[in-house]
C-alpha positions as CSV (number, residue, x, y, z in Angstrom):
1,X,150.6,144.2,54.0
2,X,147.2,144.9,55.6
3,X,148.1,148.6,56.3
4,X,149.3,149.0,52.7
5,X,145.8,147.9,51.6
6,X,144.0,150.1,54.1
7,X,145.8,153.3,53.2
8,X,144.2,153.7,49.7
9,X,140.8,152.6,51.0
10,X,140.9,155.3,53.8
11,X,142.2,157.9,51.3
12,X,139.4,157.0,48.9
13,X,136.7,157.2,51.6
14,X,138.0,160.6,52.8
15,X,137.9,161.9,49.2
16,X,134.2,161.3,48.7
17,X,132.4,164.4,47.8
18,X,129.9,165.9,50.3
19,X,126.6,166.3,48.4
20,X,124.5,169.4,48.7
21,X,121.3,168.5,50.6
22,X,119.0,169.3,47.6
23,X,121.0,167.1,45.2
24,X,120.5,163.8,47.0
25,X,117.2,164.7,48.7
26,X,114.8,162.7,46.5
27,X,117.0,159.6,46.8
28,X,117.5,159.9,50.6
29,X,113.8,160.4,51.1
30,X,112.9,157.5,48.8
31,X,115.1,155.3,50.8
32,X,113.6,156.4,54.1
33,X,110.0,156.3,52.9
34,X,110.6,152.9,51.2
35,X,111.8,151.6,54.6
36,X,108.7,153.1,56.2
37,X,106.5,151.1,53.8
38,X,108.2,147.9,55.1
39,X,107.3,148.9,58.6
40,X,103.8,150.0,57.5
41,X,103.3,146.5,56.1
42,X,103.3,145.2,59.7
43,X,100.0,147.0,60.5
44,X,97.7,144.7,58.4
45,X,99.8,141.7,59.3
46,X,99.4,142.5,63.0
47,X,95.7,143.0,62.6
48,X,95.4,139.6,60.9
49,X,97.4,137.9,63.6
50,X,95.2,139.4,66.3
51,X,92.1,138.2,64.4
52,X,93.7,134.7,64.3
53,X,94.0,134.6,68.1
54,X,97.7,135.2,68.3
55,X,99.2,133.8,71.5
56,X,102.7,134.3,72.9
57,X,103.2,130.6,72.3
58,X,102.9,131.3,68.6
59,X,106.3,133.0,68.7
60,X,107.9,129.6,68.9
61,X,106.7,128.9,65.3
62,X,105.2,132.1,63.8
63,X,104.9,130.4,60.3
64,X,102.7,127.7,61.8
65,X,99.9,130.2,62.5
66,X,99.7,131.1,58.8
67,X,96.9,128.6,58.3
68,X,94.8,130.3,61.0
69,X,95.0,133.7,59.2
70,X,91.9,134.9,57.3
71,X,92.3,135.2,53.5
72,X,93.1,138.9,53.7
73,X,95.6,138.1,56.5
74,X,97.4,135.7,54.2
75,X,97.7,138.3,51.6
76,X,98.9,140.8,54.2
77,X,101.7,138.3,55.1
78,X,102.7,137.9,51.4
79,X,102.6,141.6,50.9
80,X,104.8,142.1,54.0
81,X,107.3,139.5,52.7
82,X,107.3,141.2,49.3
83,X,108.0,144.5,50.9
84,X,111.3,143.3,52.1
85,X,112.2,141.9,48.7
86,X,111.4,145.2,47.0
87,X,113.3,147.1,49.6
88,X,116.4,145.0,49.1
89,X,116.3,145.9,45.4
90,X,115.4,149.6,45.8
91,X,117.8,150.5,48.6
92,X,121.0,150.0,46.6
93,X,119.6,152.0,43.7
94,X,118.9,154.9,46.1
95,X,122.4,154.7,47.5
96,X,123.9,154.6,44.0
97,X,122.0,157.7,43.0
98,X,122.9,159.4,46.3
99,X,126.6,158.9,45.5
100,X,126.3,160.3,42.0
101,X,123.3,162.7,42.7
102,X,124.5,165.9,41.0
103,X,125.5,164.0,37.8
104,X,122.4,161.8,37.6
105,X,120.0,164.7,38.3
106,X,121.6,166.9,35.7
107,X,121.3,164.2,33.1
108,X,117.9,163.0,34.1
109,X,115.8,165.5,36.2
110,X,112.8,163.3,35.9
111,X,114.6,160.7,38.0
112,X,113.7,162.5,41.2
113,X,110.0,161.8,40.3
114,X,110.8,158.1,40.0
115,X,112.5,158.2,43.4
116,X,109.4,159.9,45.0
117,X,107.0,157.6,43.1
118,X,108.5,154.3,44.3
119,X,107.4,154.4,47.9
120,X,103.9,155.7,46.9
121,X,103.6,152.7,44.5
122,X,104.8,150.3,47.1
123,X,102.2,151.6,49.6
124,X,99.6,151.3,46.9
125,X,100.8,147.7,46.2
126,X,100.4,146.9,49.9
127,X,96.8,148.2,50.0
128,X,95.9,146.5,46.7
129,X,97.3,143.2,47.9
130,X,95.4,143.2,51.2
131,X,92.2,144.3,49.4
132,X,92.6,141.6,46.8
133,X,92.8,143.8,43.7
134,X,95.2,141.9,41.5
135,X,95.3,144.3,38.5
136,X,96.0,147.3,40.7
137,X,98.5,145.3,42.7
138,X,100.3,144.2,39.5
139,X,100.4,147.8,38.1
140,X,101.8,149.1,41.4
141,X,104.4,146.3,41.5
142,X,105.5,146.9,37.9
143,X,105.6,150.7,38.4
144,X,107.8,150.3,41.5
145,X,110.2,147.9,39.7
146,X,110.4,150.3,36.8
147,X,111.3,153.2,39.1
148,X,114.0,151.1,40.7
149,X,115.3,150.0,37.3
150,X,115.4,153.6,36.0
151,X,117.4,154.6,39.1
152,X,119.9,151.8,38.6
153,X,120.2,152.6,34.9
154,X,120.8,156.3,35.3
155,X,123.0,155.9,38.3
156,X,125.2,153.5,36.4
157,X,125.3,155.8,33.4
158,X,126.4,158.7,35.7
159,X,129.2,156.5,37.1
160,X,130.4,155.5,33.7
161,X,130.3,159.1,32.4
162,X,132.6,160.2,35.3
């Protein structure tokens, strides 16, 4: 029974098209750069922790040192946490668009711009959050979510068209 289920799955995985590098490039780079923004969010958080006299004993309860962080350090912590949340929404959109890249780019050539714009907006969000610029932070957040939503929308349309 198990082998009868695996055969169609293996056949389907072998039949996936190999995308030309240029077709999926914006989506692959968006995924990589968005992941890099998550890693980048560790820099201000690390600086805040060092200013709060981080000690190895704090590793036993890292959330307990939150109260010792300066105000900008608390915002850096929240921005870091939100970076993970945004990445978990954006990564599947990138993967969806990678799978249907030729179709989605042919139907919506501006979608590559949304893919490139998302990591830039997320980096701006991180900087605006740490700098305590709520209007800029909110605009960057909304723009990033909009980019992700557009990628989902066009990716799903391409899937339904095929």
